[in-house]
C-alpha positions, 0 to 999 in steps of 0.5 A: 834726412831721416825725418824726410825719409820716414815721411816719404815712406809713410806717404808712399804707404798711405798712397799704396793703401789708397790705391788698393782701396781705389781698386775696390771702389773701381770694382764696385763701380763697374759692378753697379754699372753691370747690374744695370746693364746685365739684361744686355750681356754685350754691354754688361759682361765687359763691365763685370770682367772689369770689376773682376780684374779690379777686385782680384787686384785688390785681393793681392794686397795685404792691406785690403785682402781681408777687408769685409768690403772686398769680400762682399764685393768679390762675392757679388762679382763672382756670383754674377759670373757664375750666373752668366758663365756657359762653361760648367767647370768655370761656372762651378769655380766662380760659384765656389769662389762666391760662396767662400767670399760670402762666408768670409764677408759675414765673418769679417763684417762685424759692424754689418756695413756690407749686409746689402752687398752680401745679401745681393750676392746670396740672391744671385746664387739663389737665382742660379738654383731657382733657374735649375729648379724650374728646369728640373720641375718642368722635366717632372724631376720633382726631387731634383727640383726640390733640392735646387729650390731648397738650396736657393732658399737656404741662401735667401731664407726670406725669399717667399718665391723660393719657399713656395717653390720648395714646398710645391716641389716637395709636395709633388714628390710626396715629401710631406714633412718638407712641404709642410715646413715650407708652407708653415714658413710662408704663413708667417711671412707677408706672402700675398696669397696667404689664404691659399697657403693655409688651405694647402697647408691643411691639405698637406697635414691631412696627406701626412695623416696629421688631422690634429695639425690640420684642424689647428691650421684651418681654425687659425686660418678662419680666425684670420680670414673670417669672411672666407667661405672656402676656408669655412667649408674646409674647416667643416670638412676637416672637423668631420674627418676628425670626427668632431661634427658634434663639436662643430655644430655646437660651436656654430649654434653658440655663435648663432645665439650671439649673432642671430641675424648672421646669415653666414652662420646658418649657411655654415650650419647647413653646410655642416649637415650637408657634409654629414649627409654626403659622408654617409652617402659615400659610405653607403655607396661603398657598402652597396657596391660590396653587397652587389659584389657578393661581399655582403653588407649588413642591412641594418647598417645600410638602413641606418646610413640612409636615415642619417643621409635623409635626416641631415639633408633635411636639417641642412635645408632648414638652415639654408632657408633661415639664411635666405630669410635674412638675405633673399638673394643669398646665392650660396644658400640657394645653390645648396638648398636646391642641391640638398632638396633635390637629393631625395628625388635623385635617390628615388629616381635611381632606385626606380631605374634599378627595378626589374622590367616587370615591376611596372607599377612599382616603377611608375609609382617611384617615378611619380614620387621622384617627380613630386620630390624634384618639384620641391627643389625647382624654385631654389634651383631656378633662383640660383641660376637667376642670381648667378647665370654664369655659375656652372654649379647652378646650371649643372644642378638645374640640368639634373632637375630637367633630366630627372623630370625628363624635360630633355629640351630644357636639359639640352638648352642648359647644357649648351649654356654650360658649354658656352661658359666653359668655352669663355673660360678657355 
């Protein structure tokens, strides 16, 4: 009898444990059905509530109360409850329960048998923060948006969307260190638009006044994406801001020696000289503005900047022509060649219109000189517009030519083409 009694007690004990495991299995089964039907809460919510009832029942039994599977399943169920609950207090309670269950599941799951369920629960909670972050961002509360996105990112650290949104929100409220950290994370992932991220990360370093890191980042990007013209342009811009134009030209010249038939290298060198000229022009305009305002600007400095601008536009033109000699249909080279060739004409034209009304002879002579200079650029401007008629940049340059030569009919016709392209894009 004693043996029979012990056997009966043992059988009952096993049966009890089995029943509690069955409760966990029922919870998982109902949750799986909910996960499929959650787009329709009329169908899905009862399944989720059934899952909750089963997991709560299993949690009351000492044999399953500390099971890693129970904690992981409970985390998923309560995370989903928090995501659909409309009552803020109840949602917060479900959220806290899910967070606690995730922590306990991670601690108890020493064999990593419930990793998928734990990650699923974390993603459910992260989605809650993502949704809140989007609403805050749309309300232009960028700091609150960042905090929501960042909390979600901590729950799902490999979710590239949350990393990206955290970076964007941080940028918008000028928390550049946080933005940099997120964009730097993105370039180490398999995010599809990594080229854009490199460009943005470079800009963020510049915003944060870290030219060294900006240059390092853009150089890394051009190494990984050597065919990207935009990145190469960016490298040139950053190098110039860092005062490394000489190093950059030497680098390109060395590359040309090793690959003399590479049209892009001549184009990049032309672009470098163009940027040097543009930088000189920007400084020149500031000095001229100060001089006009009576603040005074040393004439030698203005004259030197004018010389730097002219010389570098000329050097740029030489390199663009070398690129075109290799590829007679190289649109980007024609576009920039037309632009740099036209700059002397524009300068002469602008100087002419600043002359006193009484300086008729000087005005006529300057306008004649400007017209002659405009003609130098004409074939390149026309070729660019011919190669890519849908380019607003090419058409804008061509319109400037027509305005400079006072060909109003063609200027107006070109403007209509620009407007038509703009309408198509919109």
